[in-house]
N, C-alpha and C positions, 0 to 999 in steps of 0.2 A: 473530517476523520471518517474513515470507513470502518465498519465492524462487520464481521461475517459469521455465518452460522455453520460453517463446515467447508471442507475442500470443494465440493461440487458447487455450493452456493458462492464460494469465493471466485471460482473460475467464471461463473455466470455474471457476477457483479463487475469484475474487472473487464470482462468482455463487453459488457454494456457501457462502461465508461469510455472505452477506447475509440469506437467509431465516431462518437459525438464530439470528441476532444482531440484534435491533432496535436495539442500540447496538453499533457496531463500532469497534474500535481496531485499525488495521493499520499496520505498519511495514515498509517495503520499501527495498531498495537501488535507486538510480536512476542514469540515465546521468550520467556524470561520475566515477563510481567507477573508480579505477584499480587498486585492490587486490582481486584476485579469486582469491587463492591457495586459498581455501576451496571454490571451485567448479570444475567441469570446464567450460571455456569452450565446448565443443561441445554441452553439454546445458542451459545456462542463459543467460538474457539479463537485462538491466537494464530496469527500467521507464523509459519516457520521463518527463521531469520532472513533467508535470501529469496523467499517465495515471490515477493512483490517484483523484484528485478526480473525474475524468470517469467513472470506474467507479461512483461514488456519486451520479450525476445523479438528481435528484428527492429525495434525502435532504438533511437539514440538516447541513452541515459545521460541527461545533462547534469543531474545531481542525485546522489543517494547518500542520505545522512542518517546515522543511527544516533539516537539520544536516549538517555536514561534520566528519569525524573523521580525525585523522592515522593513518597506517598504516605498517608497515615499509617501508623503502627509499624514503622520501619520497613514498609513494603516499597516496591518500585513499579514504575510504569515504563516499559521499554517500547520505543517507537522507531519506525523507519519512515522516512519521507523520501519519495522518489519523484523526480521531475523528468518526464520523458517526452520526446518529440517524435512524432510519426514521420517516417522517411518521405512520404508524399508531401508533407508540409514543407520540407526542405526543397523538394523539386519544384513546387509552385513558387516559392520565394526566389529561386534561381531564375525562373522564367520571367518574373516581373521586372 
């Protein structure tokens, strides 16, 4: 699971993941999460709901799943999991 400290940091972290991984699986907390006991609210933020898919523009999104989990004190944790494949990975496989 990735957690990020703000929009600029988010862009940098996702950009760092992409070149090293032609097939990326990323799971993040998104807006709507009310249980944040594990984070310092001054140093972390939640992804907007569709931000992660947008970060993989130009890639093939193989799966995008939204999940809600119960948390203590009637709170919730909202996640999105995206599995994305870089177009060059597909081209290499077709050549093989």
